[in-house]
Backbone as CSV, one residue per row, in Angstrom:
resi,resn,N_x,N_y,N_z,CA_x,CA_y,CA_z,C_x,C_y,C_z
1,UNK,2.068,8.801,-69.002,1.977,8.688,-67.555,0.630,9.262,-67.106
2,UNK,0.045,8.646,-66.114,-1.218,9.103,-65.578,-1.005,9.649,-64.173
3,UNK,-1.955,10.483,-63.734,-1.842,11.068,-62.394,-1.759,9.998,-61.316
4,UNK,-2.442,8.909,-61.500,-2.436,7.856,-60.479,-1.049,7.243,-60.305
5,UNK,-0.164,7.416,-61.299,1.178,6.859,-61.236,2.185,7.804,-60.578
6,UNK,1.773,9.040,-60.292,2.683,10.022,-59.701,2.823,9.819,-58.200
7,UNK,4.005,10.143,-57.698,4.179,10.175,-56.251,3.522,11.441,-55.722
8,UNK,3.381,11.514,-54.417,2.795,12.702,-53.806,3.606,13.939,-54.163
9,UNK,4.916,13.833,-54.095,5.784,14.983,-54.409,5.679,15.373,-55.879
10,UNK,5.600,14.413,-56.766,5.452,14.725,-58.192,4.117,15.419,-58.461
11,UNK,3.064,14.946,-57.817,1.748,15.563,-57.981,1.751,16.993,-57.444
12,UNK,2.383,17.200,-56.287,2.502,18.552,-55.738,3.249,19.457,-56.715
13,UNK,4.282,18.940,-57.353,5.044,19.721,-58.324,4.203,20.108,-59.527
14,UNK,3.390,19.170,-60.018,2.508,19.449,-61.151,1.497,20.525,-60.765
15,UNK,0.925,20.387,-59.586,-0.051,21.373,-59.121,0.605,22.736,-58.951
16,UNK,1.783,22.767,-58.335,2.512,24.020,-58.107,2.789,24.726,-59.440
17,UNK,3.285,23.986,-60.423,3.586,24.580,-61.723,2.322,25.102,-62.405
18,UNK,1.238,24.371,-62.279,-0.025,24.788,-62.879,-0.527,26.083,-62.243
19,UNK,-0.435,26.170,-60.925,-0.872,27.384,-60.228,0.003,28.568,-60.634
20,UNK,1.308,28.374,-60.668,2.222,29.451,-61.046,1.917,29.938,-62.463
21,UNK,1.760,29.002,-63.396,1.461,29.381,-64.777,0.135,30.137,-64.859
22,UNK,-0.862,29.671,-64.124,-2.173,30.331,-64.146,-2.097,31.741,-63.585
23,UNK,-1.382,31.914,-62.476,-1.233,33.246,-61.884,-0.449,34.175,-62.800
24,UNK,0.607,33.658,-63.418,1.380,34.488,-64.338,0.505,34.951,-65.503
25,UNK,-0.273,34.033,-66.065,-1.163,34.395,-67.173,-2.171,35.447,-66.734
26,UNK,-2.768,35.249,-65.578,-3.768,36.179,-65.062,-3.151,37.548,-64.809
27,UNK,-2.010,37.575,-64.146,-1.373,38.849,-63.821,-0.882,39.572,-65.063
28,UNK,-0.393,38.841,-66.031,0.056,39.480,-67.266,-1.112,40.138,-67.983
29,UNK,-2.268,39.494,-67.990,-3.437,40.075,-68.645,-3.927,41.317,-67.906
30,UNK,-4.001,41.243,-66.600,-4.511,42.349,-65.789,-3.606,43.575,-65.897
31,UNK,-2.321,43.344,-65.872,-1.370,44.446,-65.797,-0.640,44.717,-67.109
32,UNK,-1.182,44.281,-68.206,-0.566,44.524,-69.504,-0.373,46.022,-69.714
33,UNK,0.836,46.415,-70.053,1.130,47.818,-70.310,1.469,48.626,-69.069
34,UNK,1.366,48.038,-67.887,1.672,48.742,-66.639,3.142,48.499,-66.282
35,UNK,3.682,49.352,-65.456,5.058,49.171,-65.010,5.087,48.955,-63.495
36,UNK,6.130,48.289,-63.054,6.320,47.994,-61.633,7.670,48.567,-61.228
37,UNK,7.726,49.161,-60.050,8.992,49.689,-59.567,10.008,48.555,-59.473
38,UNK,11.234,48.866,-59.836,12.300,47.865,-59.879,12.457,47.135,-58.548
39,UNK,12.441,47.861,-57.439,12.614,47.237,-56.129,11.497,46.230,-55.847
40,UNK,10.265,46.600,-56.150,9.133,45.700,-55.922,9.242,44.471,-56.817
41,UNK,9.656,44.678,-58.045,9.822,43.561,-58.971,10.873,42.582,-58.439
42,UNK,11.977,43.099,-57.923,13.019,42.252,-57.371,12.525,41.480,-56.145
43,UNK,11.707,42.124,-55.306,11.152,41.451,-54.138,10.240,40.299,-54.561
44,UNK,9.424,40.526,-55.594,8.552,39.460,-56.097,9.357,38.310,-56.659
45,UNK,10.400,38.622,-57.393,11.243,37.570,-57.948,11.943,36.775,-56.847
46,UNK,12.349,37.439,-55.800,13.007,36.764,-54.676,12.045,35.808,-53.982
47,UNK,10.785,36.212,-53.867,9.781,35.353,-53.243,9.549,34.106,-54.082
48,UNK,9.497,34.299,-55.378,9.232,33.188,-56.288,10.332,32.198,-56.206
């Protein structure tokens, strides 16, 4: 399948997943070995 064959919603989904994966990779590298308070972690998960 090529990008030109995707619907607008499918393309948005591909972009959304790519951004999420990129941010997760970036944040994992930056904060490797660090801890996050449980409440803050739950708030982030709720937002996601």
